[in-house]
C-alpha positions in Angstrom: 0.0 0.0 0.0 1.4 3.4 -0.9 2.1 6.1 1.7 -0.7 8.3 0.4 -3.3 5.5 0.7 -2.1 4.5 4.2 -2.4 8.1 5.3 -6.0 8.3 4.2 -6.7 4.9 5.8 -5.7 6.5 9.1 -8.5 9.0 8.8 -6.6 11.9 7.5 -6.5 13.7 4.2 -4.6 16.4 2.4 -5.5 19.8 1.1 -6.1 23.4 2.2 -6.7 23.4 6.0 -9.6 25.1 7.6 -11.6 25.2 4.4 -15.3 26.3 4.3 -18.0 23.8 3.8 -19.4 24.1 0.3 -23.0 24.7 -0.6 -25.2 27.6 -1.4 -28.9 28.3 -1.3 -30.9 25.4 -0.1 -27.9 23.2 0.3 -26.0 25.7 2.5 -25.3 24.8 6.1 -26.5 27.6 8.3 -24.0 29.2 10.6 -25.9 28.3 13.7 -26.7 24.7 12.6 -23.6 23.2 14.2 -24.4 20.7 16.9 -23.4 21.7 20.5 -20.6 19.9 22.3 -23.1 17.7 24.1 -24.1 16.1 20.8 -21.3 14.1 19.2 -23.4 13.6 16.1 -22.6 16.9 14.5 -23.3 17.4 10.9 -20.2 16.2 8.9 -20.4 19.1 6.4 -20.1 21.5 9.3 -16.4 20.6 10.0 -13.8 21.9 7.6 -10.5 20.2 6.8 -8.4 21.0 9.9 -4.6 21.3 10.2 -2.7 20.0 13.2 -2.3 23.3 14.9 -6.0 24.0 14.6 -7.4 20.8 16.2 -8.5 22.7 19.3 -11.2 24.4 17.1 -13.0 21.1 16.3 -15.5 21.9 19.0 -16.6 25.3 20.2 -16.1 24.5 23.8 -12.4 23.6 23.1 -11.8 27.0 21.4 -13.3 29.4 23.8 -11.1 32.5 24.2 -9.8 31.5 27.7 -8.9 27.9 26.8 -5.5 28.6 25.2 -4.4 30.5 28.3 -5.8 27.8 30.6 -3.9 25.1 28.6 -0.6 26.9 28.8 -1.0 27.9 32.4 -1.9 24.4 33.5 1.0 22.9 31.6 3.5 25.4 33.0 2.2 25.1 36.6 2.3 21.3 36.4 5.9 21.3 35.1 7.1 23.7 37.8 5.5 21.6 40.6 6.7 18.2 39.2 10.2 19.3 38.4 10.6 20.9 41.8 9.5 17.7 43.4 12.1 15.7 41.4 14.8 18.2 42.3 14.0 18.4 46.0 13.7 14.6 46.3 17.1 14.2 44.7 18.7 16.7 47.0 17.1 15.1 50.1 18.3 11.7 49.0 21.8 12.9 48.4 21.9 14.7 51.7 21.9 11.3 53.5 24.6 9.8 51.3 28.0 10.3 53.0 30.8 11.9 51.0 28.6 13.4 48.2 28.9 17.0 47.3 25.3 17.8 46.5 25.8 21.1 44.6 28.7 19.7 42.5 26.9 16.5 41.7 23.7 18.1 40.5 25.1 21.1 38.6 28.5 19.9 37.2 27.2 19.2 33.7 29.3 16.0 33.5 28.1 13.7 30.7 29.7 10.7 32.4 27.9 11.2 35.7 24.8 9.1 36.2 23.6 11.5 38.8 23.8 14.6 36.6 22.5 12.8 33.5 19.7 11.1 35.3 18.5 14.2 37.2 18.5 16.3 34.0 16.5 13.7 32.1 14.2 13.0 35.0 13.3 16.7 35.2 12.9 16.9 31.5 10.6 13.9 31.5 8.2 15.9 33.7 7.2 17.7 30.5 5.1 14.6 29.6 2.7 14.8 32.5 2.8 18.6 32.2 1.7 18.4 28.6 -1.0 15.9 29.5 -2.3 18.3 32.2 -2.3 21.2 29.7 -4.3 19.4 27.1 -6.6 17.3 29.2 -7.2 19.6 32.2 -6.4 23.1 30.9 -7.9 22.6 27.4 -10.5 20.1 28.6 -10.3 18.0 25.5 -9.2 14.5 24.6 -5.4 13.9 24.7 -5.6 12.3 21.3 -6.2 15.7 19.6 -2.6 16.6 20.7 -1.0 13.6 19.1 -2.3 13.9 15.5 -5.1 14.8 13.1 -6.3 11.2 13.5 -6.8 11.9 17.3 -4.3 9.2 18.2 -0.7 8.2 17.6 -0.5 6.8 14.1 1.5 3.5 13.7 3.4 4.8 10.7 6.8 3.1 10.6 8.0 5.3 7.7 7.7 8.4 9.8 9.5 6.9 12.7 12.3 5.6 10.5 12.6 9.0 8.7 12.9 10.8 12.1 15.4 8.3 13.5 17.5 8.2 10.3 17.5 12.0 10.1 18.6 12.3 13.7 21.4 9.8 13.2 22.7 11.8 10.2 22.7 15.0 12.1 24.6 13.5 15.0 27.2 11.9 12.7 27.8 15.2 10.8 28.1 17.1 14.1 30.6 14.6 15.4 32.7 14.8 12.2 32.7 18.6 12.4 33.8 18.6 16.0 36.5 16.0 15.2 37.9 18.1 12.4 37.9 21.2 14.6 39.8 19.3 17.2 39.9 19.5 21.0 42.6 20.7 23.4 42.3 17.6 25.5 41.4 14.2 24.0 42.7 12.1 26.9 39.2 10.8 27.7 36.9 11.2 30.7 38.4 8.5 32.9 34.9 7.3 33.8 34.6 3.6 34.7 32.7 1.1 32.6 30.0 0.5 35.2 29.5 4.3 35.5 29.1 4.6 31.7 26.8 1.6 31.5 24.5 3.2 34.2 24.5 6.4 32.1 23.4 4.3 29.0 20.6 2.7 31.0 19.3 6.0 32.3 19.5 7.5 28.8 17.6 4.6 27.1 14.8 4.8 29.7 14.4 8.5 30.3 15.4 10.2 27.0 12.4 8.9 25.0 10.0 10.0 27.8 11.6 13.5 27.8 11.4 13.7 24.0 7.7 12.7 24.0 7.0 15.2 26.7 8.8 18.0 25.0 6.9 17.5 21.7 3.5 17.1 23.5 4.1 20.3 25.5 5.7 22.5 22.9 3.7 21.3 19.9 0.6 19.7 21.3 0.0 22.5 23.9 1.8 25.6 22.6 1.2 25.3 18.9 -2.5 24.3 19.3 -3.1 27.0 21.9 -2.0 29.7 19.5 -3.7 27.8 16.6 -7.0 28.4 18.4 -6.7 32.0 17.6 -4.5 31.9 14.4 -5.1 30.1 11.1 -1.6 30.5 9.9 0.9 28.0 11.4 3.8 30.5 11.4 3.4 32.1 14.8 2.5 28.9 16.5 5.7 27.3 15.2 7.7 30.3 16.2 6.2 30.3 19.7 7.0 26.6 20.3 10.6 27.4 19.2 10.8 30.4 21.5 9.9 28.3 24.5 12.8 25.9 23.7 15.2 28.8 24.3 14.0 29.4 27.9 16.7 28.5 30.4 19.1 27.5 27.7 22.8 28.4 27.3 22.4 31.2 24.7 25.8 30.9 23.0 26.0 30.3 19.2 27.1 26.7 19.6 23.8 25.9 21.4 21.5 28.6 20.2 21.8 27.8 16.4 20.9 24.1 16.7 18.2 24.8 19.2 16.5 27.2 16.9 16.9 24.8 14.0 15.5 21.9 16.0 12.6 23.9 17.3 11.6 25.1 13.8 12.2 21.7 12.3 9.9 19.9 14.9 7.2 22.6 14.5 7.2 22.5 10.7 7.2 18.7 10.6 4.4 18.4 13.1 2.3 20.8 11.0 3.3 19.1 7.7 2.7 15.5 8.8 -0.4 16.4 10.9 1.1 14.8 14.0 3.9 14.4 16.5 5.2 11.0 15.4 8.1 12.2 13.2 9.2 15.1 15.6 9.2 12.6 18.5 11.4 10.1 16.6 13.8 12.9 15.6 14.1 14.5 19.1 14.4 11.0 20.7 17.3 10.0 18.4 19.1 13.3 18.9 18.8 13.1 22.6 19.8 9.5 23.0 22.8 9.6 20.6 24.0 13.0 22.0 24.1 11.6 25.5 25.9 8.4 24.4 28.5 10.1 22.2 29.0 12.8 24.8 29.5 10.2 27.6 31.8 7.8 25.8 33.6 10.6 23.8 33.9 13.1 26.6 37.0 15.3 26.0 37.2 14.5 22.3 36.4 16.8 19.4 33.5 14.5 18.3 32.1 14.5 21.8 32.2 18.3 22.0 30.6 18.7 18.6 27.7 16.4 19.4 27.5 18.0 22.9 26.3 21.2 21.2 23.4 19.3 19.5 22.6 17.5 22.8 22.4 20.8 24.6 20.0 22.1 21.9 17.8 19.0 22.2 17.7 19.0 26.0 14.7 20.1 28.1 14.6 23.8 28.8 15.9 24.8 32.2 17.8 21.6 32.9 21.5 21.3 33.4 21.7 19.5 30.1 20.5 22.6 28.2 24.0 24.0 28.4 27.3 22.7 27.1 28.8 20.1 29.4 32.2 20.8 31.0 34.2 18.7 28.4 32.4 20.4 25.5 32.8 23.9 27.0 36.5 23.2 27.2 36.6 22.8 23.5 34.6 25.8 22.2 35.8 25.5 18.6 34.7 21.9 18.3 31.4 22.7 20.0 30.8 25.6 17.7 31.6 23.6 14.6 29.3 20.8 15.7 26.5 23.3 16.6 26.7 25.1 13.2 26.9 21.8 11.3 24.0 20.4 13.3 21.9 23.4 12.6 22.6 23.3 8.8 21.9 19.6 8.7 18.6 20.0 10.5 17.5 22.7 8.1 18.4 20.5 5.1 16.8 17.5 6.7 13.6 19.4 7.2 13.4 20.6 3.6 13.9 17.1 2.3 11.3 15.6 4.7 8.8 18.3 3.7 9.2 17.4 0.0 9.1 13.7 0.7 5.9 14.0 2.8 4.3 16.2 0.2 5.0 13.6 -2.5 3.9 10.7 -0.3 0.6 12.2 0.7 -0.1 14.1 -2.5 -0.1 17.5 -1.0 1.4 20.8 -2.3 4.6 22.1 -0.7 2.8 24.6 1.5 -0.1 22.4 2.4 -0.2 20.0 5.4 -1.8 16.6 6.0 -5.2 17.5 7.6 -8.1 16.0 9.3 -10.7 15.4 6.6 -13.5 17.8 6.1 -16.8 16.5 7.5 -15.2 13.9 9.8 -16.9 13.8 13.1 -14.9 15.6 15.9 -13.7 13.4 18.8 -16.2 13.0 21.6 -16.1 15.8 24.2 -14.5 15.2 27.6 -17.0 14.8 30.5 -14.7 13.8 33.4 
């Protein structure tokens, strides 16, 4: 089955988003004829084709003027509370461990430290429940509307493979750029094998959760909140990108790939009509950046990839800045960051063209929820 046909089988279609139902005269649908939220059997012709960032407009109750602010406020409040609980719990546990420097262990930015890596990823993983709270409680709508235009996560292997393969290519290019730029100290980190294996375990468990949470919060919450007010996807994409810069090390080596990744994830979420591809891309970048940064700490490759890892990290965590080994090799980190940003921009362009051909949509048109398809059932509890 071709990609286009599989996309339509998943209950999505292509074409101009937010179109107007056709019909004039006796066949026209009156403006006030739309069924209220309490009736899930709304007239199919009353629902236009809807792009991903506009899914909160499927029902009037979801797009009331205050709902975007409630969604954003609920998500932010939930993250602040949950991340504070994680941080305080870690500090309290470390306080009873003899011989542990709490401040140094938590804020050192050591990519070979299970404590530092685990705490940063655990705090970043709190974006997942925060995003759920923002959509489900603040927006008071089904969580599925934040995943895709099909109101669920679509089992599309080609999107996942494209995101993973693209992320791998970006990391490889960043590592090569950092290696060519060189590093002043390539003696290695001196970390033990058990220590590095524990880092690997933590990364494999927590990095995917963090990536899913970031995409759900920054695209499912932020983009769709602004999409309630705006038909154009430009400002919603830019807003999600801007949030990525909060609490981040704003030096060129980190800022450039962070901007590129934020724009890439936003554009791909809009173009594909869901979060599957951005999740795969962000997960791959996060996992590989931590692994290369840990095993290659102190090398040019590790410093180059470290810039990409800092760009993909959760805002406000210790991982959102260059690690100590990467900061010690600024030329390699800058080379990796610039190369990663360029690679992400090229990757995004290629994926947009590929998606357009696969789904049969024009370059500036997204995959949408079909016109006339019944909106998901309203939330009652």
